[in-house]
N, C-alpha and C positions, 0 to 999 in steps of 0.2 A: 646308389648312391647305399652305403647300409646304416647311417647314424652321421647325428648333423649336433654338436655341444656349442651349447650361446651359452658358456659359463665367462668369459672374459673379452675382452674388446672386441675382438674378433669370431666373429665364428667356427669352427670345425668343421666341416665335414668331410666323413669319410667313407672310400672304398674297402676299409681294409673295415674285417669284422671288429677283431681283437687287436691293439694298441701296444705291445708290450710296453709296461712303465717307463722304460729312459726318452722312448719314441716319443710316447704320450705327453711327457713331462716339457723334449723338446718343439712338438706342436704349441704346447703352451705360449711357451714363454716367445716361439713367430706371436700369435695369436695378438700379445700383451704386450709386440715388440710398437712402436709410434711411428715408426714407414712402412711397416707392411698394412696393402691398401682389397680394403672388402669381404673377403675370407680363407683363408690359410686348406691347400687341400690334399687327402692325404690318400699315396693309391693304392690299391690294393697289397704289391709285395713291402704295403711300409713298413722299416726297418731302424733303429738310432744309428746313427750319421755322428760326424763333425761339425757338433750346432745345430741343425737343422738334420728332420730323417732322412735317411733317402727312402724315395719313393715320395718326395715332399713335393709339394709345387706353392710358389706363392709370387705374387705380384708389389712389388712399389709406385710408387709415380716418385721423392723424389731423391733415389738414395738404388748405391746396389750394393748389395752382400757377399760379399766374397766366400765364408764358410757356405754360403746358400749354393752356390755353385758346386763347392768339390775341388779336393785337391788334384785333382782325374779331369783338367775341363776335356770336354768335348768323347770323353769317353765313349763308346757308342756300337752298334753293330753294324758288319756290311753284309748283302747277302746275294744268291743271284743265282734262280733255277737253270739248270742245266738243260741237255737237249737229250741226253742217257737218259734210259732208263732202269729203273729200281732191281728190276727184277733180270737187272743184265751186269749189275756189279755182284764181285765176291771178294771176300776179306784179303787175297791180293791183290786185288788191285789199289785197295783203300792202302796197307802198306806201304805199296810205292809212292805212292801220291806223300805221305804222310813222311816218308825216302826222302823225294828229291824237296820235302819243305822243308825238314833239319837242314836239309844242306845250301838256304837260302835265305831264313829268317832267327836270328838268333834269339831266343827265349830269356827266363825271369830277368836276370841283371845283366845280362851281357849286352851288348853294341856290337855293330859292325867295326870292325879295322878301319874301312876308310870311310869317308865323311858320304852321304849321298846329294844326289842331284834334284829340286826341287825349290823354281823358283821364286816361291815363298818366299825363301831366304833372303835372295837379293833384294826382294821390297821391306823387310821387316822393320816396325818403325825403329826409332829411335828411344830408345828406352833403357833405363840404365839394366836390370835385370836381364834382358830381350840379350845386349848387349856379352852381357856376362856370360847367360846361355847358351851364346848360340853355333860357337864351335861344335860341343858336346849333340846341342840336337840335329848336328849335320850326320853326326854318327849312330841317331838313336830312330831313325828314319826308316820304316820298314819293319821296325823289330816288334815281337808281341808284349814282353814284359812279362810278369808274374799273376798271383792270383786268379781269380775268377779268368784273366782271360783266355781266350781258345782261340781254336782252329777247328772248324766239326765241318766234315760231308755225310751226310742227313740224304732220308730218303722220307719224302712227300707220300702224301698223300692220293697226292694225282700223278699218281704212278713215275715223277722225275724226282735224279740226284738234284738237290740243293747242295751250295759250298755257303757254308758262314766266317764270318771274322770276326771275334771280340776286342777293341782294345782301343787304346785311348792316345795320349799327350805324352805319354813318357813322362820320364824328370826333369822334363823339362817346362811342364804345363803343372808344373809339381812345386816347385821351383817360381813359378809364376805366382801360384797360388798363396801359399808362405808369406812370399815378400806383399802382394798386398795384403792379406787378415791380416800381420804384422803391423800394417802403415795405420790398416784399418782401427785396429787396437787403438793406440796413438791418436789418433787422431779424434778420438770418443771419450778415452779418458782427456784429455784435453780438451776439448770442446763440448761438450754435452755432457748431460746426469743424468743418464738411463738408469732404470733398474732394472737390466736384465743382462745376464751376463756375458761380459765380453772377454773375460780366458777361457783358455785350455777347451775340451774337448766339447762345452756349449757353448762356445763364443757365437755371437751374432754383431759384431764393430760393421758397423757400413758408412760408406761414402756417399756423402751426396753427392748429387749426380752434378749437380757447380760448379763440380772442384773440380782442378787439372788434372790429382790425381785418383780424382772418378775417371775419367775419361784416358788415362794410362792406363790404368788397369782394364778396362774395357776394348783398349785398342792392341792392350794383350794377352788377353784374353780370344780374345777374335783371331788375332795368329794362336794363337793355342788351340785353333778350333778347328782353324786349315790346315794344319799342321798334323792332326786327330785323325782325319778326314782322309788327310791326304798317305799317311802312313795305314789305315785302313785298305786304302785303294791298294797301295803298293804289293802289301800283302795278298791281297785276292788277289794283283797281274798272276803272283805266282802261285798260287793255286789254280786257279785257270789255266795258264800252263800246264801242271802239271796234270790234273785230269786231264787236258783235249791230248798231252800223247799217251798218257796211260788209257785212254779208250776212245781218243780220237771226238769233240764231242764241241757243238758252238752252245750259244749263251745271251739269255734275255736280258733284259738292263736291268746291272747295279741298282741297290736299294740298298743306301748308308745316312745311316741318321747318329743324329746325339743323343745322349742322354745327362751328359751335367753342362749345361748352360744354362744364358740368361740370356736374351733377348727384348727389343721393344715392338712390342704387339697390343694390339685397341685389343680392351674386355671393360663391361659394363659402360662404358660410351668414355669409356680416359684411355689415355697414350701411359703404359703401364711398362717396364722390367718383370716382365717373367722371371724365375726364378727354377726353371727345372732341373731338383738336384735328384737323379738316381730317378729320372722319368723324360718319357717325348713327349714330341707334340702329337694329335693326335686331329687334325684341321679335320673337314669331308673330303673323304675317299683320297686323305692323304695316305698313301702308304706305310708299313711302320711294322716292325720285329721286337717278337717279346719272344725270346728264347729263356728257356727254359736251366736246371743244370743238370752239369757235362751227367748221361745218361739219360734224360728225361729230355719230354718233347719239347720245341718249343714253336711258334707261329708265324704266322706271312698275317697279319693286320688293315685293314682299310677303316680311316678314325670315319667317328659321327660324330665328331665335332659340341661335342657339349660345353655349353659357356657354363657351368659348375664345377669340371676340373680346370678350366684356363684351355678349355680344350686339350686336353691331357692324357694318358695313362701311361700307365706303370710297362718300368724299364726289363723285367725280368720274373722271377721267383720272389727275389729278396730271404734269408736268411731268418733261419730259425735259430740259429745257436751261434753263441762267435767262434772264431776259427781256435782259439787256444782255447776253450772249455771243448770243444768238438774233436782235437785228440785226444785230448786227455777222455771222451765216453767212450769214443768207437774204436777198432782195429781194422786190423788192416785185410783181415778176410770175410770181414760186414763189409767192407766197405767191395772187395772184391767184389762180391758174389752181387750187389747191387750192380755193377758196372758188367755183367754175362752180355756173353754175345753184343756189345760195341769194342773195334781195336781203339786201344790207347796207351799202352806201355805202359811206363810203369810212374808210382806215384813219385811224386816231384820229391823235394828238401827243401828246410827252412833254412833262415842265415845260418840255423847251429849245426847245421849239415842231419837231422835229425828229420824221418819220413812222416810228409806233411802229407793226411786224406783230408783236408780240411774243403775240399770244393768237392769230396763226393756228395749224390744226388742226398743221403741222408742228412745234409748243413740245411738245406733248400725248405720253401713251402713246394704243396704241390702245386703246378706248372696248369693244373686244371682248373681248380676251384681260382685261383690268381684270372684267372683268364675268368671265369662263371662271374666274375663280381664283376666284372665289368663293362658287361653286357650294352652295356647303355655308352660305355667309351669306342667299344672297335667296337668293328664284324670280323672274323677270324675267315680266312681268303684261303689259307693251308693250315696242314699242321706237320711236322715234320720230324720224326724221329731221328737221332743222332747213327750213325755206321760207322765214323770210326773218329777220336776227338787227339788234338793236342795242344799240351797246355805249354800257359808259360809255367 
C-alpha cells in the first residue's frame, strides 16, 4: 500500500502513488457516501470513471450502487496457455490466426447476423429491460466490441504461446447499467437527502438491498456477468480453433475473470456487497490476469488474499490520458513506432470516421510499475509479451 487518507467519513487506502484529481474527488465522494463500509480501496491503475474511479473497490452492507459496477458489466479477461513453443511461431502464423478470427468474430459496433445459441438466454429473468434487450443480445454474443477490448497472441517467459481475450457484456450490459442507474437516481431523489452527487459523471445513486428493484438489478447484473463470461469463452473457442489449425497444439485450462461486478462476500466480519470497478478478485492462490496495453506486457498472477484491498488487485495498467486528448496529442507515426515488431493491422476509426490511435501504449501507465505497486496483492506467475493484436 502507498498511502492512507483519513480526512473523510471512511479512510481511503491507495496502492496508486499519485491519484489524478478527478479520481481523487470521486474517491472522496465514496468515502463520504452513507452506504459504503470500512474503507475505500484504490488499485495502482486507478483513474477517473463514471461515479467511481476505475481501479476502485468498495463494500456496502445495505445497498448496491450501479455506477460502482460500471456500464460494461462483467468486462473481463480470458487467457489460456498453449503447448506451442514461442521459438516455433512466426509472423505468417500470427497473421493466419488473426485472419481466421476476423471471419468469425465481429468487432466494434458490429454484431452477428444470426442469433447465437446459449442456454442462459432461455433462463433469463422476467425483467422489463431484459425482455427489451434479449433479442439484440442474442446477436451480440461472441463479439469483441471496441475501445480497449482486444484479442492477443502472446509470448510467455515460460517459453510457450499464450492466447488472451478482453471483452464484456457489450450493449446488453450497458443498457442494464444505464436503466438501473436511472432508477437509483429517482429513488434517491425521492427517499433520501444525501449530500453526494446523484447525477452526471460523478453520480453515486444507490438501491437499498431490501427493495425489490435492488433484487432486480442484482438478477439482471448476474445475467450480464454470465453473458460476458460466455462471450469471452465463445471467442476464445474460435481463437483456440484457429491456433490449433495453424500450428497444431493443445491447451491448459482457461482463466476467465471479471473486473466490473458486485458480489456478496465476507470482509472484516461482515457480509457485504463488494463492488469492483476495474478491479479483480485476488483471493489467496486465485489465478488472475493483469493485462497491459496493446504493445506492452501482460501478467498471469496468483492472489495473495490481502484483506486491506478487499482481496482485490488491479485489472490492467490504467489510462493516463483521455482518448480524445490522446488523439490530439500523438501522431500515427509515434504510435506505429511503439508497435514495432507486433502484428496488429491498421488503427481503427471513431464514430466520425477519424483515425483513432487512443489505445496505443503511450496512453497507459507503465504496466511493470503497476505490477510492482501491488506486490502485496498478487504474485507474478508468468509475464507475457504481445506478438499479435486484434483490436475492436
